[in-house]
N, C-alpha and C positions, 0 to 999 in steps of 0.2 A: 673449626671443629664441626660445625653443621655440615659442611661439605664432605668432611671425612666420614661422618655418620651416614650421610646419604649414599656415598660411594660404597660403604660397607653393606648397607641394606640392599642396594642394587646388585652387589656381588652375590649376596646370599640368595636373592630371588633368582638370579641367573643360574646359580648352581642347582637350585631346586628344580627349575624348569628343565635343565639339562638332565637331571637325574630322572625326572618323569619320562622324558623322551627316551632315555636309555632303557627304561623299563619296557618300552614298547618293542625293543629289538627291531629297530627301523629297517635294517637291511633285509631281515627275514620277512617282516611284514610287507615290505615293498615287493618282494618276490611273490608273496601270496597274492597281492593286489594285481601284479602283472599276469599271473596265472588265471585269475578270475577274468581279467580283461581278455586274455587269450581265448578262453572258453566262450565268452560272450560273442566275440567277433566271428568265431567259427560257427556258432549256433545261429547268429543273425543272418548269415548267408547274404551279406551285402545290404541288408535292411537295418543299418545301425542307427539307433537312437542315442545320441551322445549323452543325454541326461541319464539314461539307463546305464550306459557304459561307465560313466563317471561314478554313478551310485554303486555299482557292483564292485568297482575297484576300491573306492573309499570305504564302503561297508566291509569288504573283505579285509582291508588293512586294519580296520578297527576291531573286527572279530578276532583276527590273528593276534593283534596287540593285547586284547583282553585275555586271550587264552594263555599267552606266554607270561603275562603278569601273574595269573593264578598259579601257573607252574612255579614261578619264582617265589611266591608266597608260601606254597606248600614245601618247597625245597630250600627255604631260607637257611636252615641250620646245616643242611648238606652242602650248600654252596660255599659255606665258610671253610669246608674241608678241602676244597679243590682249588688249585692255583688258577685255573682258567675262569673261575666264577667268584672267587673270594672278594673281588673288588666291585661287584655289582652293587647297586643302590641299597638293596635290603640287607645283605650281610654287613655292609659298612655303616648301616644306620643313617644313611643320607636321606632315606625315605622310610617312614615307619610302616608297619604292617597295616595299621588302620588307614593311613593315607593311600597305600597301595590298593586296599580293598575298595575304598571309595572311588579311586581312579579307575579300577577295572570295571566296577559296576557302571560308572558313567560311560566308559568306553564301549562296553557291551551293549548298553541300552541305546546309545546313539547309533551304533552299527546296525543293530536289529531294526531300529526305527527307520533308518535310511533304506534298508533293504525291503522292509514291509511297505514303505511309501512308494518306492520307485520300481520294485520288481514284483514278486508274487509270493504266495504262501509257501510253495514248495521250496523256493530258494531260502526263505527265512528258516524253515524247519531244518533243512540240511545244514545251514549255518550253525544253528543251535546244537544239532547233533555233533557237528565237527568240534565245537567248543567244549562240549561235555566229554567227548571221547578223549580229546587231547589233555584237558585239564584234570579230569577226575578219574580217568581209566588208565590212559597211557602213563601219566606221571607216577602214580604209585606202583605200577607194574614194572617200572625200570629197576626196582630192587628185587623183583620176583624172578625174572628170567627173560630170555630172548623173545618170549611171546609179546613183550612190550613193543618190539619192532613191528610185528604184524599189526598190532592194534594202532600204533602210531602212524603206520603207513596209510591208514584209512583217512583220518583227517588231513594228513599230509598230501593226499591225492584228490581231495574234494574241491579245492579252489577252481580248477577248470570245469568241473561238473557244475559248480555253483554258477559260473558264468554262462554255461550252456542252458541251464534251467531258467536263468534270468532272461535269456533271449527267447526261449521257446516255450517255457512254462511246463515242460515235460521231460521225463527221462526217456532215452532212446538208446539204440545200440551204438549210435555215434558218440553219445555222451559216455557210455561205458568204455568205449575204445580209448578216448582221451584220458578217462579216469584210470584205465588199466595201465597205460604207458607210465603215468606218474606214480602209480601204485608200485609197480615193479621196480622203477628207478629208485624208490626209497630204500630198498634192501642193500644194494652195494653202497649207496650214499651213507646210510646209517652205520653199516658195519665198518666201512672205511674210517669214519669218524671214531667209532668205538675202538678200533684197533690203535689209532693214533693216540687217543686219550685214555687208553686202558689203565695206566697207572693212576691217573686222576680219578677215573670212574670207580676203581677199586676202593679208594679212600671213602667214597660215599656209598659203597655197596651196590653200585649199579651193575647189572648183569645183562648186557645187550648183545655180546658176541654169541653166535651159535656154537654148536658142537661142544657144549660144556663150558663155554666162555673162554676158550683158549685161542691164542694167536698161533694156529697151526695150519697144516695142509688142508684139513677138513673145512675150516673156516674159509680159507683162500679159495677152495673149490666151489663152495656155496656162493661166494661173491662172484666168481666167474660164471656160474650157471645162471644166476639172476641177471647178470649183465648180458649174457648171451640171448636171453629171452627178449631183450629190448630190440634186437635186430628185426625179428619177424613182426613184433608188435608195432614197431615204427612204420612198417609197410601197410598196416591195416587202413589208416586214413586214406591212402591212395587207392587201395583195393575197393573200398566202399564209397569212393567218390567224395569224401570229405575234403580232400586236398588233391594235388596232382603229382605227376611223375618227378618234377623238379625237386620238390621237398623230399620225396622218397629217396632220391639219390643222396641228398645232403644227410638225411637221417641215417641211411645205411653206412655212409662214410664215418659219421660220428659214432655210430654203434660199433663199427669195427675198431676204430681208434680207442674207444672206451674199453672194449673187450681186450685189446692188446695189452693194456695196462695191468689187467688182472693176471696175465701170465707171468709178469715180473714178480708179482706178489707170491704166486705159487712157486716160483723158482727160488726167490731169495727170502721170502717171509720176513722182511724187515720193515721198519717204520717208514723209510724213504719210499718204498713201493706203495704202501698204504696211503701215504700223503699224495702220491700221484693220482691214485684212484679217487681220493677225496676231492682234489682240485678238478679232476676230470669230470666228476659228477656235478660240480658247481657250473662247469662250462656246458656240459651236455644238454641239460634241460632247457636253459634259455635259448641256446642255439637252435635246438630242435623246434621249440615253440615259435621262434621268430621265422624259421624256415616254413613252417606250416602257415603262418600268418601271411608271409609274402606270397606264397603260392596261392593262397585263398584270395588275397586282395588283387 
């Protein structure tokens, strides 16, 4: 009997821990951490301090985790309405709102402390701005209109900028270039997801698609235009000496392949084509960032 009770308690604790980890959206937060590290290595220009690199990656992970937890707290009742989110820890009551609030406070506090101790004030302030924009501006705007995508693209593009400022202590045109690439990438990425999840989003009242929120040619054209911008933007790091010609070739090829997927959406206007763009966006950014890093190293 005692053994059974102990096993049951361990099982409950394990479930609780898994639920807290799920709140952090680990895959998304790891991508944020990678982007922070990417920006740091580019900014460091060979003078890498491994303590600072680990700090910006871990701090970025925690800030991202805290932001998405706040998002889930605010949208708890809306998440219950959508099939893609109804099984999250808060809608299923595996985690209470109070527990989530305490967890996000501790996560944010630890993340900001790590950044303040190992990096600099500019990086800390930009991290705080990112968290506020994502949690308290982008989140409520999702039910207002596609302006939410523009606002959400700012914190979404800040991770490499945070890495750069952690390495250099300043904003520069190089920092704005790597910010700009990730900023523009957000639009085809967001809109492809919104196209695929449109039925679910409508249940929660989310309005993220452009052109009146319709899955039509106008939306497909806008996705194509923003994807097209990525090709010249991807060449700027080589133009300004941040990276070299090898990565410029890789980025151009990736940009052309990414762009080609948008023509299928313009032609067919179906979910399958939007899915290809969505998965293409998932591949584009890490491949481009890795190419920049390899060229730099």
